[in-house]
Structure formats: C-alpha cells, structure tokens
N, C-alpha and C positions, 0 to 999 in steps of 0.2 A: 475428359483427363487432365489437356493440357490447361485447361481453364482452373481446374481446381486445384493445381500444383501450383500454380501463378499466383491463387488467392493464398495457399499456405505459406510463399515466400514472402508475398506481402507482409502478413501478421508477423512472421518471424523477423522483419525488419523494417518495425515501425519508425525509427528513428531516422531512417533514409528516405520513407514516404513522406515525412514530416518535410524535409529538405526539399524535396521534389514540388511540393506543393506551396512552398512560401511565397513565390512569386505573384501567384494569383492571391494570397492572403494579403501581401502588403497591398496591391492595386486597392483591393476592397476597403481595407483599414483605413488608410490613407485617404479615400474619397469619403467614407461612409462614417468616421468615427464622431461619436456623441459624448458627451460629458453624464456618466451615469450618477442618478441619486443618490445621498447620502440614506444610509438606513439608520434608523436612530438606536440608539443601544437602550435596552431594557433597563432601568432604573433599580438598584439594589431597595429591596424592601415591598417591591411590588409583589400584591397577591395575586397569584393565578388560581383556575381552576381546570381539572381535565376530567372531564366524565369518566366515573371509573376508577380514579385515582385517588387513592386516600394517603395524602402526603405524612400523616401520622402513623403510618404503619411502619415508614422506615425513618432511621434519623437524616438520610440524604436522599435527595430525589435529582437524577440527573435526566433532563428531557432533551432529546434530538428531534428538534424539528427540521424533517427532510421532505423531500419531493420527488417523486418517480421523474427521472430526465435531469434532473440536478446534477451536472456534472461535477461540481465542487464539492457535492455530496457523496458523488463515487470516487472522488479521488480522497476524501477524507477518511475511507474504508479502512486502510493500515490501520489509522490510529483508533477509530471505532473498535476495531478488533482489541487494541492494545488496552481499551479503557475497558472493554468488557472482561477483559483478563483481570485487570486489577480490582473491578467491581466484584468478582468472583471471590477475591480474596477477604471480602467486608461486606459480611452478611445484613450490616445496616444499611448498604447503599443498594438503591434500584434503580434500573436503567429503564426508559420509557422513550418509545420512537412515535412521535407523533405526526402523521402526513394527511394531507387533504384527500388522499385516494383512498378508495375504499380497501378493507383490510387485506383480502386477499391480492389484490395488486401490488398491497405495500411490502406485504410477506414476500411474494416472488422477487420483488427487487431486491430485498435484502437478501434474500437467499443469493440471488446472482451476484452479489458482492461478498458473499461468505462472511455477513456480519450476522452473527446468530439472536438477534434480540426476540424474545419471545412476547414481550408485553407491547403489544403496537396499538395505537389508539388513533381511530379517524375522527379528525376535526378542522374545520377553518383555521388556518394559522393564526389567523387575526384575532381568535377568541384568545391566545395566549401572546398576543401582542408582538408577534415576530412579522418582521417585514421582509425578510430575505432567507434563505436559504443557503446552505445548513446553518443556524443557529442551536448553540449548547446552552442549556440554562441549568444550574443548580440550584434546588429550592431545600429549605429547611423542615422540620416536620410540621411546621405552621402554614407551608404551601408558600413561602414568602421567599423571593429571589433574593440567592446570596450573590452570584456572579453570573456573568454569562459573556458568550463568545460569538461572534458572526462573521460565518464564513470559513474558508479553509485556513487551517491555522497552522503558521509557521511551527519549526521545532521548540523554540523556546516558548511559545504559547502552548502547546501540547504539554510540555513540561508544566507549566503553571496549572494546567486543569487537573494533570494529575496529583500535582502539590496539594491541593483542596480537597481532595478526598480524605477521609477520617483516615487516621492510622489503622495499620492493620494489628489487631490484638494478637496476642500470643495464642488463644486458642482457634484462630483462623489460619495461621500460618506458622513456622517453625523458621527461625533464624540458624545457619549453619555455625556452628560453635568453632573453635579453635583446634584445630588437627584433622577435622571435616576435609575432603577431596576439596569440598567448594571453597572452604578458607583457605587451604592450603595453595589453589592454585590462584587465589586473589592476592596472595602476600607474595606470589613469584614474578612479579611482574618486572623482570631486570630486564635492564637494555639488551638488545640482541645484535649479532651483527650483522650485516647486510646478507651473508650467505645464509644465517640462521632464519634471517627475518622471510628469506624469499623461500626456503622450505616450509616455514609456519603458514604462508599464506598458500603456497603450493597444495600443502596437505590439506587445508582448509577446502580450497577449492574439490580436491578430491574426494573428499568426503561427500560432498553431493551427490556422487554417484552410488550412495547406499542408503542415505539419509531417508529415505521413504518412511512415510508419507510426510512431506513439506510443501509449504507454499511460498512462493516469492513475488514479491508486489513491487513493481516499479513504476515510479512515478518520473515521468520526464518534462522538460520542457525546452523551447528552443528560443532564444531572443535575438531578433532580427536586427541586421547590421543600421536599419533605419526603419522608423515606425514602432508601434507597441511588439510587445510579445505576443506568440500564440498562446493559446490555451495549452495548460498542461494535458499530457496524455498519461493513461494507465493500463498497465498490461500487469494483468493477474496470471500467473503460471502455477498450477497445482500438479503435483506429482504423487498420484496415488499408489505406482508401484514404476518400475522399468517400463512397463510396455501400456501403462495406463495414465495418461496426461491431459491437462485441459487448460486451453491458453486462450483468456478472455483480454479484448484490446479495447479501449473508448476512449474518446476525445472530447466526449461529450454529447456530440451529435451523431458521429458514425460510431458502430459497434459492432463487432467482428467476434467470432467464437472458432475455436477448432476443438475438437476431442480425438484423441489417437488411442485405439483399444485394441492390442493385439496386431493383428495383421489387416485391420482397419481404418482407415481416417473419416471422419465427418466435418464438414465444412459447413459454416452458417455465415457469411459475408452479407446477405441480401435477405433476411427474413426467412428463409427455408433452407432446408438441410440436405445437404448432398454427401452421399458416402461414396467412397473409392477404396480399392486395396492400396496397399502401402506399399512404395516404390523405395529403393535404395536414396534417391533425391531427397522424395518427401521426408526420410529419417532423418535426413542430415539436416534438414530445413527444421524439423520439430527440436532439434538438439540445440541448434542455433539460436532458437527462443528462450535459452536461460539468460540472453544477455551477458555473459560471463565474456572477459576479453580472450582473444585469440593469443595472446602473447602479453606476458607481464614483465616489467626489468625495472631496475633501480629501485627494489623494494628497501623500504628505510622504516627502521622501527621508530614510532613517535613518542609512545608512554602509554598510561595506565588511564582507563577512563571508567566512571561507574553511568552504565545505563539502564534506567528503570530498575535501579537495585542490585545490578548484576556488573561485576568487574568484568571489563572488556580489554584486549591488548589491541592498538591502534597501530595500522599501518599507513604508509603513505608509498606511493609506486606509479610508474609512468607504463602506459598501456597501449595496444594497437588492437583494432578490429576492423575485419573487412566486411563490405556486403554490397552487393550490386557494382563490384570491381571495384569499389573504392574502398581505400585505406582509410580509417580514422584514427588518430593518435589524440591521447589526452593522459591527465592525470587523474588518481584516484586516492580515494581512501577506503580502507577496509578496516571495520571493527568484528574481533574474534573472541567468543567467549571464554575467559580464563578458564573457566570450570571445564569444559566440554569441548575445547579447539572447534566449535562450531563458527562459521561464517554465519554472523547474526546481522550484519548491515553494511553496505558498499556505495559511495557517493564517487560519481564520476565527472568529470568536465570535460570538454572538448569543443574543437574548432575546425570547422569545413565551410572553405569558401567565405569568410566573413560570419558565418552564423554560429551563433556559440550554443552550445549543447550540454544541458545538464541532466543527471538521473541520480535518484535517491531509490535504492533497491534495499527494502526489508524481507527479510527470511523467518518464517516461523515453522517450528519443527514440532512432530508427535501431535499433530490437528487431524481432526477427523475431516477425512476428504473421500467423498461417493461420487464416483465417474460410472455414469450408465448409458449406454449407446441412446441415443435421442429417438424420437417418435419420428418416421420419416412416413 
C-alpha cells in the first residue's frame, strides 16, 4: 500500500520529480554531449507512394510519419488531435499515419495517445524519404509533396500547418451569424477590471468540476542553469466522470499510468498493474494531478485573441502551487472561450533554485473517453 500511494504521489507531481533528477541529468549530458545530424527536408514536388493509398481520392493527403517510442511524436499528440478535428470539417482531406511497426502495435500506440487515426500504414520510413520522426507531409491529388515539417512543432508552425488545409466549405461547416450566442460572445471582448478578471478566471476553473468528459494535455519543460534543457514531458489527464479518471505521463523513456474508478485505483509504473482501494490521501493526490494552481492572484485582462477560429478572452496572472513541501510561484496566461466561458489553454512559467520551468496545457471538451479496469 505505501508503495502504491508513493507512485501516485510521484505521478501527480511530475514537475518536482524532474527537478529532483536534474543534477544527474546535467552530469550525464555535460560529459556525453554529441552533435545531432541534420535531417534533410523533403523537397516540394517530390512524388511519394504509400502502398494502399490512392492520393487522387482526396484533394489533400496529410502523412504523419511516426514511430512507437518516439517521445517527440508523443509530445505532438495534442496538435495531432487538433489536426484531426480540423480535417474532419473538410471531407476532401485525408490523414494517414505511416509507422515502421506492424499495424496492431501502431494502433495501440496511437490509442494510448488518444489520437484516433483510422488509416494506418506500415512501411519503412525511408520509402517516403523520412529521416526522422515525427515528420508531417502534405501531398496533393497527384501524390506530390506540397509542404513538410520535421520534429515537434512550435505553436507558430502548428498554425502554419493548419493554414495550409483547404478552406472549410459552407456545406461542411456553418459560420455563426451576427446575433447568435457565439457571435455575441466574441463581440463582447470588453476590458475587465482586475476584480472582474479574477472572477472570470475563477469561474473557468470551477467549471472544470462539472465539465465531464474532458481531457487536459500538459507539455512541460525544464531549462537548466547550465548545460542543455531536459526533454519535455507530457501528462495527459482524462476525466470520464467525477469518479472515473486516467492519468498518463511520459518523458519519452519513462511512462506511468494511473486509473481511478470508483473506490479503486490502478497503478502501472513498471509495466505491471496493481490495484488498491482508494484512501483520502490518494484522492487528494489524484485531484492535484489537474495541475491547476493552488492560488491565483494579480489577475489582469490582456485582451481578445482568435485561436483556431474561436474568439478567446486572455488573462495573465501570478500563481503559486505546493508539492513535496516546496512552494512554486510564477506567472501564467489563460485563454477562455468567449462563447462558452471554458478554459481552453493555460501557459505557466516559474523558477525554482535556478531552474526555469514552463508548462503549456490544452483542454479538450465533449470528447469520447472510455476508462475501464485494466487486466491484472
């Protein structure tokens, strides 16, 4: 029992675990740094072929070249879900995942990331001129490359990818007209006083208690005072209901998973599942896995932004959180949907003992989440 409780506490405090491991990481990387080779870009106009894929069936095909165990692929999962959502609005766009692993293993990997790609192909990545994963390739109806991107993409390149999708036609999506709730909310982007801004942000946090089902994806990084930065970590928390929760955490090499169902908790931190009854301490640790700030202050209205076509109210704030008897303070920004008052995105930055920690959390609502007891 104590061992399982400890594992849950570890998963719920990923950022602090990273700090505890920093010294060992610095020693290793400073002595064993090496220059990574440059991966060549695929030239536009290159004609590609994937067995079973007929490019002329669609106006545009997007190939996602991935590999099981690629931590940059895993960290890109939130963007791939956004890409799939945008593609679903465009019947003339096809998304295909190409992995070197056999299809069953590839499907299991994508399912673990909650990336529901149905069209999965097995092929050596060299056959589509891919030298590193992840690689995203856009092709036209002739199978010729029109654009490609390598690696985990920063926000500006994610926006670039989405901008290259064909426009949404009126037959596949409707645009809110003036006078609809969505249009009115977007037009109501008036500056808020500090008190009103604090109430708006507090209300958005409180709405999470009844927002089921929803998913939060937190990508965190740590910048060291000396040497290179650590690889980003990703924590996906899925809330099927108040008593139905799954947390998956990975830093590329290490993976952990916790499932909470009613009065039972299942932990998988070493490849094997263990079950235990829920204690009050465990419940508290699981709730902390939301990675919401313990305390928010100095909330300020920033303005209105449009993100993925939706109007957002943006706020900045100071926050504090506690873990392992350490208090972390920092600055944050939150994006709240103007149409539904839901928290859509949150970015935080803090420092602790000279280490700079950054986090970017995305929220997805009304998603399909199935959480069942694991086989033990």
